[in-house]
C-alpha positions in Angstrom: 8.8 -7.9 -15.6 9.5 -4.9 -13.3 12.9 -3.6 -12.4 12.2 -0.9 -9.8 9.3 0.0 -7.5 5.8 -0.9 -8.5 2.9 1.1 -7.1 0.0 -1.1 -5.9 -2.3 1.7 -4.9 -2.4 5.1 -3.4 -4.5 7.9 -2.0 -3.9 11.7 -2.3 -5.4 14.1 0.2 -4.6 17.1 -1.9 -6.5 15.9 -5.0 -9.0 13.7 -3.0 -8.3 10.8 -5.3 -7.6 7.1 -5.0 -5.5 5.1 -7.5 -5.3 1.3 -8.0 -2.7 0.1 -10.5 -4.6 -1.6 -13.4 -2.1 -4.5 -13.2 -3.9 -5.5 -10.0 -7.4 -5.4 -11.3 -7.6 -9.2 -10.9 -7.4 -8.9 -7.1 -10.7 -10.0 -5.4 -13.2 -7.1 -5.0 -13.1 -7.4 -1.2 -9.3 -6.9 -1.2 -9.6 -3.9 -3.5 -12.3 -2.4 -1.3 -10.2 -3.0 1.9 -7.2 -1.3 0.2 -9.3 1.7 -0.9 -10.8 2.2 2.6 -7.4 1.8 4.3 -5.7 4.4 2.0 -8.5 6.9 1.9 -9.0 6.8 5.7 -5.2 7.3 6.2 -5.1 10.4 4.0 -8.3 11.8 5.5 -6.8 11.5 9.0 -3.2 12.3 8.3 -3.1 14.2 5.0 -0.5 14.0 2.3 -0.1 11.1 -0.2 0.0 7.5 0.8 1.3 4.9 -1.7 1.7 1.1 -1.3 4.7 0.1 -3.3 6.6 -3.2 -4.0 10.3 -3.1 -4.1 12.4 -5.2 -6.5 12.2 -8.1 -4.1 8.5 -8.0 -3.7 8.4 -6.4 -0.3 5.4 -4.1 0.2 6.2 -0.7 1.6 3.9 2.1 2.8 5.3 5.4 1.7 4.0 8.8 2.7 4.8 12.2 1.2 3.5 15.6 1.9 3.8 19.0 0.2 6.5 21.2 1.7 4.9 23.7 4.0 1.7 21.6 4.5 0.8 22.7 8.0 -2.2 20.4 8.2 -0.1 17.2 7.7 0.1 15.2 11.0 3.8 14.1 11.0 3.5 12.4 14.5 0.2 10.8 13.7 1.7 9.5 10.4 4.2 7.2 12.1 1.7 6.0 14.6 -0.9 5.3 11.9 1.6 3.4 9.7 2.5 1.2 12.6 -1.1 0.6 13.4 -1.8 -0.4 9.8 1.2 -2.8 9.8 0.0 -4.3 13.0 -3.7 -4.6 12.3 -3.5 -5.5 8.6 -0.5 -7.9 8.8 -2.4 -10.7 7.1 -3.5 -8.6 4.3 -0.1 -7.1 3.7 1.6 -10.5 3.8 -1.0 -11.9 1.4 -0.4 -9.0 -1.0 3.4 -9.6 -0.9 2.9 -13.3 -1.6 0.5 -12.5 -4.5 3.0 -10.2 -6.1 5.9 -12.6 -5.6 4.0 -15.5 -7.2 2.2 -13.8 -10.0 4.5 -10.9 -10.9 8.0 -12.2 -9.9 7.3 -15.8 -10.8 8.5 -17.2 -7.4 7.3 -20.6 -6.3 4.8 -20.7 -3.5 6.0 -22.9 -0.6 3.1 -23.9 1.7 5.4 -25.5 4.3 8.0 -22.7 4.5 5.7 -19.8 3.9 
């Protein structure tokens, strides 16, 4: 279905906008709300643009970009905030990876092997 990276969602501090890929509209509202809050708070604190993207194997990555010369972008805080999200939202991120692998890549769900 997809050959390259697929954007799940993203937030842009420059345009003050949030985006959720329409392919993921069937996610539960609570998950969509949690993603929106997580992304928007990140870009409010750090600046730049945060996107959550799946690679071709279904791994979920948090990517951050900023405009060249953006003096307000917190580069040090960015790395710290990414690690904090990965640590505090580990269950959410793993569940989103599993969702993508099962429903988009057609992989079998193995309860025993996880």
